[in-house]
C-alpha positions in Angstrom: 0.0 0.0 0.0 1.2 3.6 -0.7 2.1 5.9 2.1 -1.0 7.6 3.6 -1.0 11.4 3.3 0.6 13.0 6.4 2.0 16.4 5.4 2.6 17.8 1.9 6.3 18.6 2.6 6.9 15.2 4.2 5.1 13.4 1.4 7.4 15.0 -1.2 10.5 14.1 0.9 9.4 10.4 1.0 8.8 10.4 -2.8 12.2 11.9 -3.4 13.8 9.2 -1.3 12.0 6.4 -3.1 9.8 5.3 -0.3 7.0 3.5 -2.2 5.2 1.8 0.7 5.4 2.0 4.5 6.9 -0.7 6.8 4.6 -2.4 9.3 5.5 0.0 12.1 5.1 3.0 9.9 1.7 1.8 8.8 0.6 1.0 12.3 1.6 4.5 13.6 -0.1 6.4 10.7 -3.3 4.4 10.5 -6.2 5.4 12.7 -6.7 8.6 14.6 -3.4 8.7 16.6 -2.5 12.3 15.7 -2.8 13.6 19.3 -2.4 10.5 21.4 0.6 9.2 23.3 2.1 6.1 21.7 3.9 3.1 23.2 5.4 1.2 20.3 7.5 -2.0 20.2 9.0 -3.0 16.8 11.9 -5.1 15.5 15.2 -3.4 14.9 15.6 -2.1 11.4 11.9 -1.7 10.9 12.0 2.1 10.1 11.1 3.5 13.5 12.9 6.8 12.9 10.8 7.6 9.9 7.7 6.3 11.8 8.0 8.8 14.7 9.1 11.6 12.3 5.8 11.2 10.4 3.8 10.8 13.7 5.3 14.1 15.0 4.2 16.2 12.0 0.6 16.8 13.1 1.7 17.9 16.5 4.5 20.2 15.4 3.1 21.7 12.2 -0.7 21.3 12.4 -2.1 22.9 9.3 0.9 25.1 8.6 3.1 24.4 5.6 6.3 25.4 7.3 7.8 26.1 10.7 7.9 29.7 12.0 10.9 31.5 13.5 13.0 29.2 15.6 13.0 29.9 19.3 12.7 27.4 22.1 12.5 23.8 21.0 9.1 22.3 20.1 10.3 18.6 20.0 12.9 16.6 21.8 14.2 13.2 20.7 16.3 11.3 23.2 18.5 8.4 22.0 20.9 6.2 24.0 24.2 6.6 22.1 25.9 9.3 20.1 25.9 7.4 16.9 22.1 6.7 17.1 21.4 10.4 18.0 23.4 11.6 15.0 21.8 9.1 12.8 18.3 10.2 13.9 19.3 13.8 13.2 20.4 12.8 9.7 17.1 11.1 9.0 14.9 13.9 10.3 17.0 16.5 8.4 15.9 15.1 5.0 12.4 14.2 6.2 11.7 17.8 7.4 13.9 19.5 4.7 10.8 21.1 3.0 9.4 22.6 6.3 12.3 25.0 7.1 12.9 23.0 10.3 15.9 23.9 12.3 17.5 20.9 14.1 20.1 20.9 16.8 22.1 18.1 18.4 23.3 17.6 22.0 25.5 14.6 22.3 28.5 13.6 24.3 31.9 14.0 22.8 31.0 17.1 20.7 31.7 20.7 21.5 29.3 21.7 24.2 29.9 25.5 23.7 28.9 25.2 20.0 25.8 23.3 21.0 24.9 26.0 23.5 25.3 28.7 20.9 23.0 26.8 18.5 20.4 26.4 21.3 20.6 30.2 22.0 20.0 31.0 18.3 16.8 28.9 18.4 15.8 25.4 17.2 12.6 23.6 16.4 13.8 20.0 17.1 16.6 18.9 19.4 18.1 15.4 19.3 20.5 14.3 22.0 21.7 11.8 24.6 20.4 11.9 28.2 23.6 12.9 29.8 24.4 15.9 27.6 20.7 17.0 27.5 20.7 17.1 31.4 23.9 19.0 31.4 22.5 21.7 29.1 19.3 22.0 31.2 21.4 22.4 34.4 23.4 25.2 32.7 20.3 27.0 31.5 21.1 26.4 27.8 18.1 24.3 27.1 14.6 25.5 27.9 11.8 22.9 27.6 8.9 25.2 28.5 7.5 25.3 24.9 7.9 21.6 24.3 5.0 19.9 22.5 6.5 16.5 21.8 9.0 14.1 23.4 10.3 11.0 21.7 12.2 8.2 23.6 14.0 6.1 21.0 15.4 2.7 22.2 14.0 3.3 25.7 15.0 -0.2 26.9 18.6 0.4 26.0 18.6 3.7 27.8 17.4 2.0 31.0 19.9 -0.8 30.6 22.7 1.8 30.3 21.7 3.5 33.6 20.0 6.6 32.3 16.9 6.3 34.3 17.6 9.3 36.6 18.5 11.5 33.7 15.4 10.5 31.7 13.2 11.2 34.7 14.8 14.6 35.3 14.3 15.6 31.6 10.7 14.4 31.5 9.9 16.2 34.8 11.3 19.5 33.3 9.0 19.3 30.3 5.4 20.5 30.3 2.8 18.0 31.6 0.5 18.5 28.5 3.2 17.4 26.1 2.8 14.4 23.8 5.1 11.4 24.5 6.1 8.8 22.0 8.0 5.8 23.5 9.7 3.4 21.0 11.4 0.2 22.3 12.4 -3.2 20.9 10.7 -4.9 23.9 8.2 -3.7 26.5 9.7 -4.9 29.7 8.4 -4.1 33.2 10.6 -1.0 33.6 9.4 0.4 30.3 5.7 -0.3 31.2 6.2 1.5 34.6 7.8 4.5 32.9 5.0 4.7 30.3 2.4 4.5 33.0 4.1 7.4 34.9 4.9 9.8 32.0 2.2 8.9 29.4 -1.5 9.6 29.3 -3.8 6.8 28.0 -1.0 5.6 25.6 -2.0 3.7 22.5 -0.2 0.3 22.5 1.3 -0.7 19.1 3.1 -4.0 18.8 4.5 -5.0 15.4 6.9 -7.7 16.5 6.6 -11.2 15.3 6.9 -13.5 18.4 7.4 -16.6 16.3 10.2 -15.3 14.2 12.6 -12.6 15.5 13.6 -11.4 12.1 12.5 -12.9 8.8 15.2 -11.3 6.7 18.1 -12.6 8.7 19.6 -16.0 8.2 21.4 -17.4 11.3 24.3 -19.7 10.9 26.4 -21.3 13.7 29.9 -22.5 12.7 32.1 -24.9 14.6 35.7 -23.7 15.1 38.8 -24.6 17.1 39.3 -22.4 20.1 42.5 -20.9 18.8 41.3 -20.3 15.3 38.9 -17.5 15.8 41.0 -15.0 13.8 41.4 -17.4 10.9 37.7 -18.2 11.0 36.7 -14.5 10.7 39.0 -14.2 7.6 37.4 -17.2 5.9 33.8 -16.1 6.7 34.5 -12.7 5.2 36.1 -14.3 2.1 33.3 -16.9 1.8 30.4 -14.4 1.7 32.1 -11.4 0.1 29.4 -9.0 1.4 29.8 -5.4 0.4 29.7 -4.4 4.1 30.4 -6.5 7.2 30.3 -5.9 11.0 32.4 -8.1 13.3 31.5 -8.0 17.0 34.0 -8.5 19.8 33.5 -8.4 23.6 36.3 -6.1 24.6 38.2 -3.1 23.3 41.5 -5.0 23.3 39.9 -7.7 21.1 38.7 -5.0 18.7 42.1 -3.5 18.3 43.8 -6.9 17.9 41.3 -8.3 15.3 41.1 -5.0 13.3 44.9 -4.9 13.0 45.0 -8.5 12.0 42.4 -8.0 9.2 44.2 -4.9 7.9 47.4 -6.9 7.8 45.7 -9.5 5.7 44.5 -6.9 3.2 41.0 -6.1 4.4 39.8 -2.5 4.3 38.7 -2.4 8.0 38.0 0.2 10.7 37.5 -0.2 14.4 34.7 1.1 16.7 34.8 1.0 20.5 34.0 3.2 23.4 37.6 4.4 23.9 37.6 6.2 20.6 36.8 9.9 20.4 33.6 11.1 18.8 35.5 12.3 15.7 37.2 8.9 15.3 33.9 7.0 15.7 32.2 9.3 13.1 35.0 8.9 10.6 34.9 5.1 11.0 31.1 4.9 10.3 31.4 7.3 7.4 34.2 5.2 5.9 31.9 2.2 6.1 29.0 4.1 4.5 31.1 5.5 1.7 32.6 2.2 0.8 36.1 3.2 1.7 36.1 0.4 4.4 34.4 -3.0 3.9 34.7 -4.4 7.5 34.0 -2.7 10.8 35.2 -4.5 14.0 33.2 -3.2 17.0 32.2 -3.8 20.5 28.5 -3.8 21.6 28.5 0.0 21.3 27.5 -0.6 17.6 24.8 -3.1 18.5 22.0 -0.7 18.8 20.3 1.7 16.3 23.0 2.0 13.7 21.7 1.9 10.1 24.6 1.0 7.8 23.7 0.6 4.1 24.7 -2.6 2.2 25.6 -4.3 5.5 24.9 -7.9 4.5 26.9 -9.8 7.1 27.3 -9.8 10.9 29.9 -12.0 12.5 29.9 -12.7 16.2 33.6 -13.4 16.7 32.8 -13.7 20.5 29.5 -14.9 21.7 27.1 -12.2 23.0 26.2 -12.2 26.7 22.4 -12.6 26.3 19.6 -13.0 23.9 18.9 -9.2 23.6 22.5 -8.5 22.6 22.3 -11.4 20.0 19.2 -10.0 18.4 20.4 -6.4 18.4 23.8 -7.3 17.0 22.2 -9.3 14.3 19.6 -6.6 13.6 22.3 -4.4 12.0 21.8 -6.5 8.9 18.5 -7.4 7.1 17.2 -3.9 7.4 14.5 -2.2 5.3 13.5 -5.5 3.5 17.1 -6.5 2.6 18.4 -9.9 3.3 21.3 -10.5 5.7 23.4 -13.3 7.3 24.3 -13.5 11.0 27.2 -15.9 11.7 28.1 -17.2 15.2 31.6 -18.5 15.6 31.3 -21.2 18.2 34.4 -22.9 19.7 33.6 -26.5 20.6 33.8 -26.0 24.4 31.1 -23.2 24.1 28.7 -25.3 22.0 26.2 -25.8 24.8 26.2 -22.1 25.7 25.5 -21.1 22.0 22.6 -23.6 21.8 21.0 -22.1 24.9 21.5 -18.6 23.6 19.8 -19.4 20.3 17.0 -21.2 22.0 16.3 -18.3 24.4 16.2 -15.9 21.4 13.8 -18.2 19.5 16.3 -18.5 16.6 16.7 -21.5 14.4 20.3 -21.6 13.2 22.0 -24.1 10.8 25.1 -25.7 12.2 28.1 -26.4 10.1 31.9 -26.2 10.1 33.6 -22.9 9.2 34.4 -22.7 5.5 37.8 -24.0 4.6 40.2 -22.9 1.9 38.8 -25.3 -0.7 35.3 -24.1 -0.2 36.4 -20.5 -0.6 38.3 -21.2 -3.8 35.3 -23.0 -5.2 33.2 -19.9 -4.3 35.7 -17.6 -5.9 35.6 -19.6 -9.2 31.8 -19.4 -9.3 31.8 -15.7 -8.7 34.5 -15.2 -11.4 32.6 -17.1 -14.0 29.2 -15.4 -13.2 30.8 -12.0 -12.5 28.9 -8.8 -13.2 32.1 -7.5 -15.0 31.1 -9.3 -18.1 27.7 -7.6 -18.2 29.1 -4.1 -18.4 29.0 -2.1 -21.6 32.2 -2.1 -23.7 33.5 1.1 -25.3 35.2 1.3 -28.7 38.5 2.0 -27.1 38.2 -1.2 -24.9 37.2 -3.2 -28.0 40.2 -2.0 -30.0 42.6 -2.9 -27.2 41.0 -6.3 -26.8 41.5 -7.0 -30.6 45.2 -6.0 -30.2 45.6 -8.4 -27.3 44.0 -11.2 -29.2 46.4 -10.7 -32.0 49.5 -10.7 -29.7 48.4 -13.2 -27.0 46.6 -16.4 -26.9 43.1 -16.6 -25.2 44.6 -18.8 -22.5 47.3 -16.3 -21.6 44.7 -13.5 -21.4 42.4 -15.5 -19.3 45.2 -16.5 -16.9 46.3 -12.9 -16.5 42.7 -11.9 -15.8 42.4 -14.6 -13.1 45.7 -13.5 -11.5 44.5 -9.9 -11.3 41.2 -11.0 -9.7 42.9 -13.2 -7.1 45.4 -10.4 -6.2 42.6 -8.3 -5.0 41.4 -10.8 -2.5 43.1 -11.9 0.7 44.3 -15.6 0.8 42.0 -17.9 2.8 43.2 -19.7 5.9 43.4 -23.4 6.5 41.0 -24.4 9.3 40.4 -27.7 11.2 36.9 -28.9 11.9 36.6 -29.9 15.6 33.7 -32.2 14.7 30.3 -32.7 16.3 30.1 -33.2 20.1 28.5 -36.4 21.3 24.8 -36.4 22.0 23.8 -34.9 25.3 23.5 -37.4 28.2 20.0 -38.0 29.5 19.4 -39.4 32.9 18.4 -43.1 32.8 19.2 -43.3 29.1 22.1 -45.7 28.6 22.1 -45.3 24.8 22.8 -41.6 24.8 25.1 -41.5 27.9 28.7 -40.4 27.6 31.0 -43.4 27.0 32.5 -44.7 30.2 35.2 -46.9 28.6 38.7 -45.3 28.1 40.3 -45.1 24.7 42.0 -48.4 23.8 45.7 -48.7 22.7 44.8 -49.1 19.0 42.6 -45.9 19.2 45.3 -43.4 20.3 48.6 -41.8 19.4 51.1 -40.7 22.1 52.5 -37.1 22.3 55.0 -35.5 24.5 54.9 -32.1 26.2 58.1 -30.4 27.5 56.7 -29.8 31.0 56.9 -32.2 34.0 56.2 -32.2 37.7 59.6 -30.6 38.5 59.4 -28.0 35.7 59.8 -24.3 36.6 58.2 -21.9 37.0 55.0 -23.9 36.6 55.0 -27.7 37.1 52.7 -29.9 35.0 49.2 -30.1 36.4 46.2 -31.6 34.6 44.0 -28.8 35.8 45.8 -26.3 33.5 47.5 -28.8 31.1 44.3 -30.2 29.7 42.8 -26.8 28.7 46.1 -25.8 27.1 46.2 -29.0 25.0 42.5 -28.4 24.0 43.2 -24.8 23.0 46.5 -25.4 21.2 45.3 -28.5 19.3 41.7 -27.8 18.8 40.5 -31.0 20.5 38.0 -31.7 23.3 38.6 -33.5 26.6 36.9 -36.6 25.2 39.7 -36.9 22.6 42.4 -36.9 25.2 43.3 -40.3 26.8 45.8 -41.1 29.5 48.2 -38.5 30.8 51.5 -39.6 32.3 53.5 -37.0 34.2 57.2 -37.5 34.7 59.9 -35.3 36.3 60.7 -33.2 33.2 58.1 -34.2 30.6 54.5 -35.3 30.2 53.1 -37.8 27.8 49.5 -38.0 26.8 47.2 -39.7 24.3 45.2 -38.2 21.5 42.4 -40.1 19.7 43.7 -41.4 16.4 40.9 -39.9 14.3 41.8 -36.4 15.6 45.6 -36.7 15.2 45.8 -35.0 11.8 43.7 -32.0 12.8 45.6 -31.9 16.1 49.0 -31.6 14.4 47.9 -29.1 11.9 46.4 -26.9 14.5 49.5 -27.1 16.6 51.6 -26.0 13.7 49.5 -22.9 13.2 49.5 -21.9 16.9 51.3 -18.7 17.7 53.5 -18.5 20.8 52.3 -21.8 22.4 52.7 -22.2 26.1 54.1 -25.7 25.8 56.0 -27.5 23.0 54.2 -30.7 21.9 55.8 -33.4 19.7 54.9 -37.0 18.7 56.2 -39.6 21.1 56.3 -43.3 22.0 54.2 -44.9 24.7 55.9 -44.8 28.1 56.9 -48.1 29.7 54.0 -49.8 31.5 51.4 -47.6 29.9 49.0 -50.5 29.2 49.5 -52.7 32.3 46.3 -51.6 34.0 44.1 -51.9 30.9 41.3 -52.5 30.4 39.9 -50.4 33.3 36.5 -51.5 34.6 34.0 -48.7 35.1 33.1 -48.0 38.7 30.1 -49.9 40.0 28.6 -49.1 43.3 28.1 -52.3 45.2 25.1 -52.8 47.5 25.7 -53.1 51.3 26.2 -56.6 52.4 26.4 -57.5 56.2 29.4 -59.4 57.5 29.3 -63.1 58.1 28.0 -64.6 61.4 31.5 -65.6 62.3 32.6 -62.0 62.3 29.8 -60.9 64.7 29.8 -60.9 68.4 26.9 -62.1 70.5 25.0 -64.0 67.9 23.3 -63.4 64.6 21.5 -60.3 65.5 24.4 -58.6 67.2 26.6 -55.9 65.6 29.8 -56.8 63.8 33.0 -57.3 65.7 34.5 -54.0 64.4 31.5 -52.1 65.8 31.3 -54.0 69.1 32.0 -52.1 72.4 35.4 -52.7 74.0 34.7 -54.8 77.1 35.5 -53.0 80.3 38.1 -54.5 82.7 36.2 -55.4 85.9 38.0 -56.9 88.9 36.3 -58.8 91.7 34.7 -55.6 93.0 32.9 -55.3 89.7 34.3 -51.8 89.0 37.1 -50.6 86.7 40.4 -49.6 88.3 40.6 -45.9 89.2 43.5 -45.3 86.8 41.3 -46.5 83.9 38.5 -44.1 84.8 38.2 -40.5 83.6 39.8 -38.1 86.2 36.6 -36.2 86.8 34.8 -39.5 87.5 37.4 -41.0 89.8 36.4 -41.7 93.4 37.3 -38.8 95.7 37.1 -36.2 93.0 33.7 -34.7 93.5 32.6 -31.7 91.3 32.4 -28.3 92.8 29.9 -25.9 91.4 30.0 -27.7 88.1 33.8 -27.5 87.8 36.8 -29.5 89.1 38.1 -28.8 92.6 41.3 -27.3 91.2 39.3 -24.8 89.2 36.7 -23.9 91.8 35.6 -20.3 91.5 36.9 -17.7 94.0 34.2 -17.1 96.6 35.6 -13.8 97.9 36.2 -12.7 101.5 39.4 -12.2 103.6 42.1 -14.9 103.5 42.0 -17.4 106.4 44.4 -16.5 109.3 47.6 -18.6 109.5 48.2 -20.5 112.8 50.9 -19.1 115.0 54.4 -20.5 114.1 53.1 -22.0 110.9 55.5 -21.5 107.9 54.4 -19.4 105.0 53.4 -21.3 101.9 56.1 -21.6 99.3 55.6 -19.9 95.9 56.3 -22.0 92.8 57.5 -19.0 90.7 58.0 -15.3 91.3 55.1 -13.0 90.7 54.6 -11.5 87.2 56.2 -8.1 86.6 55.4 -5.7 83.8 58.1 -3.7 82.1 61.8 -4.4 81.6 64.0 -6.3 84.1 65.5 -3.9 86.7 69.2 -3.3 86.4 71.6 -3.6 89.3 72.9 -0.3 90.5 76.7 0.1 90.3 78.6 0.6 93.6 
């Protein structure tokens, strides 16, 4: 359906931009009589929310007028969580309101605050900013919200997650109570609902999300990789898909710097984006990606929300996201405005279960496969070369004349080989990867068929290797607690593929499953700065003496034989029988075998032994005449240093 008429100037702007029909969220906002009502809208990322609230704001800001009047105090305020999203919203509203003489201003962190203050002093119609900078301008008296007619909260759930609740409440409390409030969020959580109830009046609830499918235009693919081959896997995925624009997500700033430098070294036109960069550096990076000067952007989750990058056909999760919301928002950077996109999760084998739980909680169906190897990439390159669009371009007379000259001087085979070499020189070389293989089926309680195998690897199923660390090695002796993870990381194997480990004084020998030896050795050869040195070895002496090892079986309790019991069949066993007491003719145990406090002649005094009887107070008893004084066992305690003898 075509766009419904909203405002003549906005209709012309949409037609100039090539907007033929509205997206579901735009259609839901424009249909019905919502021109003066508050809106609480939840929509999928990349669904055109910016244009939606720009169109919804026109009746409130312009009414029947064709253009805005003289700019003074702002009439509309748009609040976004990040600088990039705020600047992107400002760009979208600039072309949408270009025919209305609207004057827009931005207030975002990282920009010149004095320049923003001067622009606010000259007058604006619409202000777009981030919560922290907007609050700062209000505190300084640069931003007056007394004439505000409309407030838009874009990505409200993200602003609450980032800790902007107090700033948002301060800004909303400063605005007029009769304003119109539009709240847009990917999800309507409890905090969002409470904020809407407090700051909106009879809001119209609009939900355009599809609960059964998070995003129909995004294809999710999970790829198995070895733990130490993440960097090589990113290179191969970029080469396999050859998307015009790609976004690679990492968890930390250090990972972004390392991966971006590695991709640039391999020949990719890449930029980095993280929170430690200045605003100018972040803007330049995004502009390079939009202009086509860079093909890959390596970023932290600062780029996971709100960014609209054209021709972004691929998102790579080099490190798994922390939760389902981050997964969906990262992936939502592609597949926007009806375009198709691919979201690839690189999953090391030890994190397979976590990735499965993450996809399940997000309601996403992903196809599992190994990361593309060098052979698959070469086959893909050949298919692209044969069906390339370069053969469909028009040929000029000058090109045709040069082609005839080449055909006269060179054979067709020579010309074709030279063309192939030129095409391959433009593309980075693929990396060799090892497939860690599928993990065994998950164990279910009581299901013996799907349980983990309890038998150890047999001698014909393993190959021995040697590590140059032992129990006497310095500075760190060999310990299976850290040695097994190191072997798994360096060799790309799992704990199930490691057999026996024998630790000696200066070396350690261990077994690797025979079917994983080739991949283990190739992964070891590609490892950079390994913690240990591993080489093939022979089995140590006596390695197979104790085999086969029986699995542990808990035996039921069996009572001891009658011959081992004391006092008959029903009596307790001999090892639990009481020790018989020694009783002489008197029938009592000797005094020396009794406890001292139970011996005869040692009665208790006030609950304690006689020697520890409490002091009852009173004057000391008088000593009989002529009786000697009691001898002291040791001199009385003196505080301080020992007195010195006086000389002379």
